[in-house]
C-alpha angles and dihedrals in degrees: 000000000000131000123239113244129184118232093251090056096052118116131193111269096034110133121229112234093202137011122275108232132191112190103316094330122102107222097184128006123240112256093033118138106230121241127205087255092054091051093049090053092049092048092049099043102030108023094163095049124117119199134199114242130179120258108194094187096055092040089059097049107029132057107220122202108256110230095173092116092056091047092049092050092051092047093048094050094045093047096048094048092045089053090050091052095052094083092047094051093042094052092048093049088052089048089240123149116271087217086084094058114112097241090168088065090051090050089051090050090053091050090049093051092046089054090047092051091048088058093044103048108194127197095184129058113222119174133213113229129203120214090201112087090202088069095053099111095047093043090046091051091052093048095046089049092049095046092046092050092047093049093042091051091051093053103036093133090053090045092053093046093049094047091050090048093050101041123095090215116091121230098014105195113253094229090054094043092052096044107125097193095099089047090055094047092049093047092055095055103038092112098040087113090059092067093084090052103030089129087081089066093062099040124094092200123101114263117269116233090254092052091045090055090047091053090051090053099044095096091059093039091053093047090051091051092062118096120265093249094053119123109283092215092050091049089051090053091054090050096048106032092112095051113115128222090238091055092251099114133096156297093014108003094235114196120240096253091060098038112105115243091235090056089051091052094049091045090062095044093046095048094046095050094043093051094047094048123096113243132183091243097049143008120258116264116234118260089242094054093047094046091051093046091050098044106030106002139077096299098049091110092067097067138062103260093214092055094039092055090057094042090053089059092050096051118077111203093193116050123216105278094027114147112225123197109224127212090248090060099254125114126237129197121221110239102165136022125240105222094191101042106021095184090061106058129164111270144176117224097226108151132058127231090278090054092250120141113264120229110260091250090058096049117110125213158312084244133159113236089213087068095043109059088167090068105070123176112244100185147340121212089349095306115130108235098191089118089072090070099047108124095200118060114234125252117281110266118240128190130175097196143000136231101199136034091251090059087055091052101040119081 
């Protein structure tokens, strides 16, 4: 398995483990040995990018966990949903009626993906990322759908219990209460109402007051754009996907007891993907930072704690092959995930304090950081991770307004 290397750590001669893709265009082929020119282009065009490169020494001595199945599932879901959204976005750009969109085909795509995910049970959420900002809405739709399906599948008993609690009908059948199809349909279309104002996603200027009001209204606008015969539950998800568990969301500020469990699931998936995506007006936050902020940090009040506890176990902040800087100065490579405590994976200490490969005899591990409290992680990709070891949670964040779309989405 490869190791994950930031652009500023790349060196000529390193071999790409997989292709680098922007949109549908392959920028660099997998297996290519990088030249100085390749590295200069990557640093200039994608400064925050990390790439997977082969490490023949570690491959020979360490057995890495293979997460290819999780990657394939994420890629499949994102690609199919993106394909399904093409007709919607094209018709809107041509100012044509969405009533002509083949929503039956989209429903069939959701059913196909649900069946695929049932046959490929994943315990780790790995997301596909697009390097092309023009593809943000379709990529975001695919990722929110995938995360929502993964979380929904992991909490089906909770989903059924909550739907039965909230319904007016007595004795709601378990198979109906746990059906995730409406969740998938709603997750796909949560940002339909952003299509009329998608210019705000590619501008680095603060939102005007008119744009800010339009962002606040986009859940209702999107719900109203859907056809009359669309799933009522899915429409409700679109309308309420920015409502917070603490009742502090928009557009209505619905309290937790009245907020549908599917809306709570999508709220988590939407916020996580938005915060970890690169935007023109701000850099992406790291998965670790976002996961901590949502589960233990200043935004923890916005999300259902029962769902967030499960989501935190699905998300892996450190990918296989990630190079972690330890408190003692050395560097360790992640070789296996920890499904119960994701911030404490199994690693091999393989680089010295100067980031030079250690001789095989001096390597340490594999060892689980959960069993080695003396080995704390100092940083990952240059980000100080001291917040992971704070014993007291920070104050709840409050904000009366927002200046960018990401502030409207997260928390």
